[in-house]
C-alpha positions as CSV (number, residue, x, y, z in Angstrom):
1,M,26.2,150.7,160.5
2,S,23.6,149.1,162.7
3,R,24.7,148.6,166.3
4,I,22.6,146.4,168.6
5,P,22.0,148.4,171.8
6,L,23.0,146.9,175.1
7,I,21.1,147.6,178.3
8,S,23.0,146.4,181.3
9,G,21.8,146.2,184.9
10,N,24.6,146.7,187.4
11,W,23.3,145.4,190.7
12,K,26.5,146.5,192.6
13,M,26.7,145.2,196.2
14,N,23.0,144.4,196.5
15,L,20.9,141.2,196.9
16,N,21.6,137.8,198.3
17,H,21.2,134.9,196.0
18,F,17.6,134.2,196.9
19,E,16.7,137.9,196.2
20,A,18.7,137.8,193.0
21,I,16.8,134.7,191.7
22,Q,13.5,136.5,192.4
23,L,14.6,139.6,190.6
24,V,15.7,137.8,187.4
25,Q,12.5,135.8,187.4
26,K,10.4,138.9,187.7
27,L,12.5,140.6,185.0
28,S,11.9,137.7,182.7
29,Y,8.2,138.0,183.2
30,E,8.3,141.8,182.6
31,L,10.2,141.3,179.4
32,R,8.3,138.2,178.1
33,N,7.4,140.0,174.9
34,H,10.8,141.7,174.4
35,D,12.6,141.4,171.1
36,Y,16.1,140.4,172.1
37,E,17.4,140.6,168.6
38,S,16.8,144.3,168.6
39,V,18.1,145.1,172.1
40,E,20.5,143.0,174.2
41,V,19.9,142.8,177.9
42,S,22.6,141.9,180.4
43,V,22.4,141.5,184.2
44,H,25.5,141.9,186.4
45,P,24.9,140.4,189.9
46,P,27.5,140.2,192.7
47,F,30.0,137.3,192.4
48,T,28.1,135.3,195.1
49,N,25.0,135.3,192.9
50,I,26.4,134.5,189.5
51,R,26.1,130.7,189.7
52,S,22.5,130.9,191.0
53,I,21.6,133.3,188.2
54,Q,23.4,131.2,185.6
55,T,21.4,128.2,186.7
56,V,18.0,130.0,186.5
57,I,18.8,131.5,183.1
58,D,19.7,128.1,181.7
59,A,16.9,126.2,183.3
60,D,14.2,128.7,182.2
61,R,15.8,129.4,178.9
62,M,15.9,133.2,179.6
63,K,17.5,135.3,176.9
64,F,19.4,137.6,179.2
65,Q,23.2,137.9,178.8
66,L,25.0,137.1,182.1
67,G,27.5,139.7,183.3
68,A,30.0,140.2,186.1
69,Q,30.9,143.5,187.8
70,N,34.7,143.1,187.9
71,C,37.5,140.6,187.6
72,H,41.2,140.2,188.2
73,A,43.6,140.6,185.3
74,E,45.3,137.3,185.9
75,A,43.7,133.9,185.1
76,S,44.8,132.4,188.5
77,G,47.3,133.0,191.3
78,A,47.8,134.0,194.9
79,F,45.3,136.9,194.9
80,T,43.2,136.4,198.0
81,G,39.6,137.6,197.6
82,D,39.7,138.1,193.8
83,V,37.9,136.3,191.0
84,S,39.6,135.5,187.7
85,P,38.2,135.8,184.2
86,A,38.8,132.1,183.8
87,M,36.4,131.4,186.6
88,L,33.8,133.7,185.1
89,Q,34.2,132.1,181.7
90,K,33.3,128.7,183.2
91,L,30.1,130.2,184.5
92,D,29.1,131.3,180.9
93,V,29.5,135.0,181.7
94,D,29.2,137.1,178.5
95,Y,30.1,140.7,179.7
96,V,32.4,141.9,182.4
97,I,32.4,145.5,183.7
98,V,35.9,146.9,184.1
99,G,37.1,150.2,185.4
100,H,33.8,151.3,186.9
101,S,34.2,154.8,188.5
102,E,33.6,153.2,191.9
103,R,36.5,150.8,191.3
104,R,38.7,153.7,190.2
105,A,37.7,155.8,193.2
106,F,37.5,153.3,196.0
107,S,40.1,150.7,194.9
108,G,42.5,152.9,193.1
109,E,42.2,151.3,189.7
110,T,44.4,152.9,187.0
111,N,43.9,153.0,183.3
112,E,46.8,150.6,183.0
113,L,45.1,148.1,185.3
114,V,41.8,148.5,183.5
115,A,43.6,147.9,180.2
116,A,45.1,144.7,181.5
117,K,41.6,143.5,182.8
118,A,40.0,144.3,179.4
119,S,42.6,142.4,177.5
120,S,42.2,139.4,179.9
121,V,38.4,139.4,179.6
122,F,38.8,139.2,175.8
123,A,41.4,136.4,176.1
124,H,38.8,134.4,178.0
125,S,36.1,134.8,175.3
126,M,34.0,137.5,177.1
127,I,33.4,141.1,176.3
128,P,34.5,143.9,178.6
129,I,32.4,146.9,179.3
130,V,35.0,149.6,179.9
131,C,33.9,152.5,182.0
132,V,35.1,156.1,181.6
133,G,33.9,159.4,182.9
134,E,34.8,162.7,184.5
135,M,34.1,164.2,187.9
136,L,32.0,167.3,188.4
137,E,35.0,169.5,189.2
138,Q,36.7,168.3,186.0
139,R,33.7,169.1,183.9
140,E,33.3,172.6,185.5
141,N,37.0,173.3,184.8
142,G,36.5,172.4,181.1
143,E,38.6,169.3,181.4
144,A,35.9,166.7,180.7
145,E,37.1,165.8,177.2
146,E,40.7,165.7,178.2
147,I,40.0,163.4,181.1
148,V,37.7,161.0,179.2
149,E,40.1,160.8,176.2
150,A,43.0,159.9,178.5
151,Q,40.8,157.2,180.1
152,V,39.7,155.8,176.7
153,R,43.2,155.7,175.3
154,G,44.7,154.3,178.4
155,S,42.0,151.7,179.1
156,L,42.0,150.4,175.6
157,A,45.7,150.4,175.1
158,D,46.2,146.6,175.2
159,L,43.4,145.7,172.8
160,S,43.9,144.5,169.2
161,K,42.1,146.2,166.3
162,D,39.5,143.5,166.1
163,Q,38.9,143.8,169.9
164,L,38.4,147.6,169.6
165,S,35.4,146.9,167.3
166,E,33.9,144.5,169.8
167,V,34.5,146.3,173.1
168,V,31.7,148.1,174.9
169,I,32.5,151.5,176.3
170,A,30.3,153.0,179.1
171,Y,30.4,156.7,179.5
172,E,29.4,157.4,183.1
173,P,29.9,161.0,184.3
174,V,30.9,160.4,187.9
175,W,28.8,163.3,189.2
176,A,25.6,161.7,187.9
177,I,26.0,158.2,189.4
178,G,23.5,157.5,192.1
179,T,22.9,161.2,192.6
180,G,19.7,161.5,190.7
181,Q,21.4,164.0,188.4
182,T,21.7,163.1,184.8
183,A,23.7,164.6,182.0
184,S,21.3,166.2,179.5
185,A,20.7,164.0,176.4
186,D,22.6,166.6,174.3
187,D,25.6,166.6,176.7
188,A,25.6,162.8,176.9
189,Q,25.5,162.6,173.1
190,A,28.3,165.1,172.7
191,M,30.6,163.1,174.9
192,C,29.7,159.7,173.4
193,C,30.3,161.2,170.0
194,Y,33.7,162.4,171.2
195,I,34.5,159.0,172.5
196,R,33.6,157.5,169.2
197,T,36.0,160.0,167.5
198,V,38.8,159.0,169.9
199,V,38.3,155.3,169.1
200,G,38.3,156.2,165.4
201,S,41.7,157.9,165.8
202,I,43.1,154.7,167.4
203,H,41.6,152.4,164.7
204,G,39.3,153.9,162.1
205,P,37.1,150.9,161.3
206,A,36.2,150.5,165.0
207,Q,34.6,154.0,165.1
208,T,31.3,152.8,163.5
209,K,31.2,149.5,165.2
210,V,32.0,150.2,168.9
211,R,29.0,150.4,171.2
212,I,28.9,153.2,173.7
213,Q,26.5,153.1,176.6
214,Y,25.5,156.0,178.8
215,G,25.5,155.4,182.6
216,G,24.4,157.9,185.3
217,S,21.0,157.8,187.0
218,V,19.3,156.3,184.0
219,N,15.6,155.6,184.7
220,G,12.3,155.2,182.9
221,S,11.8,159.0,182.7
222,N,15.0,159.8,180.8
223,A,15.9,156.6,179.0
224,A,13.9,157.3,175.8
225,E,15.5,160.7,175.2
226,L,19.0,159.4,176.0
227,M,18.7,156.3,173.8
228,A,17.4,158.3,170.9
229,M,20.8,159.9,170.5
230,E,22.8,158.8,167.5
231,D,26.0,157.8,169.4
232,I,24.4,156.3,172.5
233,D,24.0,152.5,172.0
234,G,22.5,151.5,175.3
235,A,22.7,152.1,179.0
236,L,24.6,151.0,182.1
237,V,21.9,151.1,184.7
238,G,22.5,151.1,188.5
239,G,19.7,151.5,191.0
240,A,16.9,151.3,188.6
241,S,18.0,147.8,187.6
242,L,17.1,146.5,191.1
243,E,13.4,146.7,190.4
244,A,12.2,144.5,187.6
245,A,9.4,146.8,186.3
246,A,11.6,149.9,186.4
247,F,14.4,148.2,184.5
248,A,12.0,146.7,182.0
249,R,10.6,150.2,181.2
250,I,14.2,151.3,180.4
251,V,14.6,148.3,178.1
252,S,11.3,148.9,176.3
253,F,12.0,152.6,175.9
254,Q,15.1,151.6,174.0
255,E,13.0,150.1,171.3
256,V,10.9,153.2,170.6
């Protein structure tokens, strides 16, 4: 089954809204000849920039998908400092990252919380990008598959069978995020294949439909080899997405 790859730029806690506008305009120029029917592109600015980026995308008829980096599981309530999926939906957000390793590590997010967020994102007509991945010590101890499987099962626990076919899963080995280290293409493929098998054990038909991204120091030098793997359907890109030309090279390599 053909799966349209998704290349997502996670800007993390970078750029004010003026800088964000400049970046998305530069990216639009770099990708002016890009075939968006063959490869989807999403950008995930900080919350403070989403409205500005939405306005630019609409005004200039850009073909990017608009994304967010996180959300609360509830639609509204007394949750000071949080942003709800209902708010993101009104800003025409398409994809929401949930369970990123930095959220799991620094904010103590559990599989149960990630599952609740993923379900709520779907309930508000958006698609969650659910992140999973092991730490270096866990990989060295031979526990990588066990850890990732537990995260996949726990983080997808609240989704319906139809939603399992639509969700995006991002495999991000924690030891490769922002370190310059990258899992080899073969290692990344092996884990993404394993994730697909786990999804298949939950709901067989979803196995061939679910899109699995790789995330972990993806750049223009390694993107082509990673994206050529059978079970890798895109990339969740961090630092390299903050420079328009560098991110565009990753997107264009995907089409090779």
